[in-house]
N, C-alpha and C positions, 0 to 999 in steps of 0.2 A: 524766583531762584528755586532751580530744581534741588533736589536731594540730593543729587551727587555735587553740584557746584556748592552747597552748604557745607557739606563734609569736608570737601578741599580747603572752603576757606577756614573752618575750625582748624584743620591740620596747618595750615600756614602762619594761622594767629600760635600756636602753639610750639612750632617750629621757631617762631621769631622771639618768643619768649628764653627758649631754651639757647638761642644766638645772643640773645641780650643777657643772661645768665651768663656765657660764656667770656662775653665781653669784660664783665665785670671781673672774672676770676682770673682773666689774663692780666688784667691792667693790676689786680693785686698780687697776682705772682710775681708780673715783671716789678712792679715796685719794690716788693719784698728782697726779690733778687738784687736789685741796683742797691738798695740799702745796706745788703750783706755783703756785695763782691765790689762794688765799686766806689761809694763814698768814702773819702778818707784815702784814696790812692793817687788822686791827682797831683803833681809836682807843683810845687807851691811856687807862687807867680803864673802858673799856665795858664791865663787869662783865657783863651781859645778853649782850653779843656774845662775850665769851669763854665764858660757861658755854653758849651754842649752837654755839661750835667745839667743847665738851665732848662735848654732845650728838650732834654728827655725827660725831664721831671713835669714839664709842661704839657709835653705829648701825653704821659701816662696820665697825669690829673685830666687832662679833657677828655681820654678815651674810656675813665672810667666812669665821667660826666655823660658821655653818650651812651654808656652801658645802662647807668641807673635810669636815664631818660626813655631808652628805646624799653628796657623792662617794665616801667611803670606804664606807658603807652600800651605797649603790647597785653597789660592785665586789667585795661579798662575798657570802656565802650567807647573810648576816642580814636582806638586804634582803627586805620584803614590802609588799604591794600597798595595805596601809593607807598606808604610809610615804610614799607620794606625796601623800595628802592631808594628812598633819601637816606636811609641807614647805611645802605652798602655803599653812596655815593661818599657819605661821610667817611665811613672804614677806609676807602682809598683816600680822601683829602687826607686824613689823619697822616697817611704811610708818607705819601707824596711831598706833604708840606713838610714833613718833620726832616726827610732825605734833603729837600732843597735846603734848608734852614742849616741842616749839618755840614751839607757842601760847602754852603756860602760861609759859615762860620769857620772853619778850617782851611778853607781856599782850597781843597782837595779838588782835584779833576773828576769830573764825572764818570771816567772809566773806573773810579773806585768806589761808587754808589752801593756796588754790593757787600763791600767791607763796613759799611752802618749798618750798627743792630736793627736799625729801624726797617731794614729792606727784608729782613725776615719776618715780618707780621704779614707779609704779601702771602706767603703760603695759608697762613691761619684764616684770613680773609677768605681766600679760595675755599679753604674746607668747610665753612658755614654752609658753603651750597650743597655740601653732603646731607645737611637736615633739613633741607627745603624741598619742596615738591614742584619748584619752579624753573625748568628749563633756561626760559626766556630770561630770567633775572640771575642766572649763572651766566649765560652768556654776557650778558651786561658787565657784570664783575670783572668777567676776566677780560673783556674788550679796555675797558676804560682803566684797569689796573696795567694791563700792559702797554697802552698807551701812556699814561701819567709815568709810567717808570723810563720808559724809551724818551720821552719828551723831557724829563729831569737829568738824564744822564747827558744827552745830547747838548741840552741848553746850557751845562755847565763843563764841557769837553774841553780839553787842553791839549793842544797839537803833542806829539810824542817829541817833538825836539824840544818843547819850553818844559818839561817835566821833570823833577829833580830826583825821582825816586829811582832805585837800582832798575836795572835791565829787566832781570826777572820778574821782578814783581809786576812792572810796566808790560812784559809779554802775558803773565795770566790774569791782568786785568786789563789788556789790552779790547779792541772793538771786537774780533773773532769769539774768544771766549765769553765775553759779556753778552754777546749775540746768542750764545749757545745757552747761557742761562735763561735769558729771557724767553729763547723758543721752549725750553724745557717746563718754566714758570709757566707759559700760555698753555703747552700742551698737559700740564697737570689740569688746568681751569677746564681743557674741552674733557678731559677723562670723566672730570665732577659733572660736564655737562650732561654727558650720557648716563651717568649713574643718577641725575636728576630726571631725566628722560624714562630712565628704567624704574625708580622709585614712584614716579606718577602713575607709570602704567601698573604696576604693582597695586597702588592705592584705588585705582581706577576698578582692576580688576577686584579687588576685595569687596568693593563699595557695590559692584553689580553683584558678586555673588550673595552678599551680606541682603541686597534688595530681594534678590530671587528666593533666597532663603525665607526671608520674610514672607514673600507673597506665597510659599507653599506651606507656612506654618500658619497663616491666616485662615485657610481653607482643611488644611488636612491634618489629621493626627500626626503627634511629635513623630511616632515610630516611622509613619510612611514618608513624613517630610525629610526626615534624617537618610532612609533608604533611598528616596528620589535625589536627594544632594548626591549622594555618594555615586549612584549607578546613571543618572542623568532621566530628565522626562521623556527623551524620546525612546528609550527603552522601556519606559513605563508605560506609556503610550500603546506599544507593539505588545505588552502584557504578557501573560501565560495562563496556561491551563494547570491546576493543581488541586490537589485534594486539601480540602478547608472544612470546618464545622461552623457553621452559621448557626447563630441565636437571635430569636425575635422575643421583645419583652416589651410589654405594655402594661397600662393601669385599667381594670376592671370598672366599668362605670364610670369612666372620665368624662363623658359629654355631660352627664347629668350632674356630679360633682362641679363642673364648670360653671354649670347655670346657676349657680346657689353661689359663687364665691365673687370679689370685687376684683378687677384686674391685677392690683397689686398684691393681693393674699393668692391669685392663681400664678400670677407669675414665680411668687416665694414657693410654690407647693412643686410646681414643676423642677424649679431650679434645684430641691432638694433633693426631690426624686433624681434628677440625671446626676446629681453628686453622689449620691449611694450606688447607681450603675456605675459609675466610671471607678468608684472605689471597689467595687468588687472586680470589675473588668481588668484594670490596672494591676491588682493583685494577683492575678493569673496568668499574666501576659498576652491577654487580649487586646484586638483594637476596636474602638468604637468606629463603625463606618459612617453612620450617621443618625443624629436624633430626628423624629419626624412628631412634633407634638409630644405626647407622652408616651410615645413608641421609640425603641431604641434596634438598631441593628449592630449587632456585635460580631466581629469574626475572629476565628483562632486560626492561623496557618500563614500570616502574611504580618510583613513583608517576606519574613522567610519560613518555611515549614519547619515545624519539630517532631520528634516522635509522638509526645504524647500530647498533642493540640486537641483531639478529641476529650481524653481525659480531663484537661484544662477547661473545656467548655463546661463539661458537666459540673465539675467543682465549683465553677463560675457561677453556674445557676444556682445551686445549693448554697453558695455562701450570698447572693442576692435575696433569696427567700430568707435565710437566717437573718439579715439586714433587716430584713421589711417587719420581722417579728419583732425586732428591738423597734423598730419606729414605731409601730403600732403599739407597743407598750407605752411608749412615752405620750402619744397621741391619747391614748387612755386615760393618761393621769391627766392630760389638759381636755379631757371631755368631748375630744373628736370621734368622729367615725373611723374606722379601721377601713386599713386599704388593701385590698385585693390585686395581684398582678397575675398575669399570665405568660409562661415563658413556654415557647416550643422552639426545639432545636433540632437540625437533620446534619449530617456528614455525606461528603460527596465530592464530586469535580466541579470544579466553578473556572470562570475567567476571572482573573484579578489584575486589573489595570488602571491605567488613568485616562480620564477622558476632560476635554477643555483644552483651553490655552495657559500659557505661564500667570496670566493676571485673575485667571478663576478655574483652578484646576482641582480634580475631584477623582480620589482612588476610590475603586468601587468593586464589589464581585456581581457577577453577572452568570446567571444561567439557572438550570432546573432547580440545583441544592438549593438556591436562595428561593426560589419560588416553594419548593416542598416544605423549607422551613416556616415560611410566612403562613402556609397551610397549616401547619401542625400547630401554630401558634393560636391559630383561629379554631382548632379542633379540641385546644386546651379548654376554650370557653364552654364548648357543648358537652365534653367530658366532665367539665366542671372541676377541673385540678388546677394547681398552680404550675406544675411543672410537666410538660410533656415531650417524650424525643421519640425520635426514629430507632427501628430496629438497627439500622446501620450505626448509627452515633453510639447508641447501647455495645454493641460488640466490638467497634474501634476503641472504645474508653477502656474496655476492660472492667465497667464497673461491677458493683456486686449485684447478679440479677434477681438476687433474693430481695433487694432494695426495691422492686420496681414491679408493678401489677401490669401483665400483658392484656393490652384490650383486644378487642375481636378486629379483625383488619376492615378497614373502612377506606373505601374511597376517599380521595381529598378534591376539592374544587380546583378543576380545570386538569384533572387526571383521571384515565381512563382505569388504570391499574390501582387497585388497592394497597395500601401502605400499613405495615406493621407497626403499631406506638406502644409504647411504654409508660404509662403514670409511676409518678414517683410515690411511693407507700407516705401515707399520712405518717 
């Protein structure tokens, strides 16, 4: 069973529970109304009316029993899809049999069928369809209800010449008015068929959208997934060029450390490092583009650029170093080696967009700015400083220049022109 089919099946079961509860409520409401308004009003010796009371009570008790049974089945693992069809068939059977018994008991002609109280259960049974997501079932109940009412009326029809009622009453309960009543009832059922089609289509669209969002959030940061859900994947694939701050961070000497750890300990260690990176990035409104082993690529300026993107990137780097110092204090108490990280960051224009299909979509930043940020992080190793930023980022951030030490211009790997870098003062 597909995910969509499973969700539809769950929705149908929940709808059947609601319908069953309504059956119980309607039976109790009708029973209470019957006791309050009808019992005690029958003329003495009116045998036919007394029998009609018995028919009404029997119908309500039977309908209450159906409601209880259907509610119990819909709340257990015994429920099967075909039971919905059986329940609506019984709904119609209760109405038709009650009408047939009422007409036979009172010897009324079938043209007075609409005057019997049981006839007014018919709109309620049709209305149950608005709670379901099954147009075929609604078509079925509309058809058998219309056929059942028509057959009951025709089967007990008395010719006009043999009726004893007033002419005006015979006119309003004659063939044409009754035919119009039946047509309007069937029309109401067809409207509910359309409503069921629409509800099913909306549910299918909601399921598809939820599945698409789940696929997005499976591979993308939450901020990016939300943006793609609003703007559309195709717009994200087209991408755009914009100014961003790109930050790389990784653990110094990680390869050597990994050689001395068992896989479980290594997994815990990397997981804790990533949690600390994520905490600092989230606190400063950045987006983790990706983790690569012990390294992290962080971007500020996506999904939407902000005036303080550069500033927040610098603040995030500082916060990560502060968190690292606290972590090392804990590690020192546990007699573990301290951890050193290197952070490099740059500011510039980059392409921001999505690559891949819906089943494996990746939002990333591409361009020279990303390459320079990676080279700055490499240069931080050579300079033996935990945080190194380009002059472009420092100027864009507006940070206090006195907190930084200017390094001699130096070429970066893969670039012919030297880049001015600044190291954070100890």
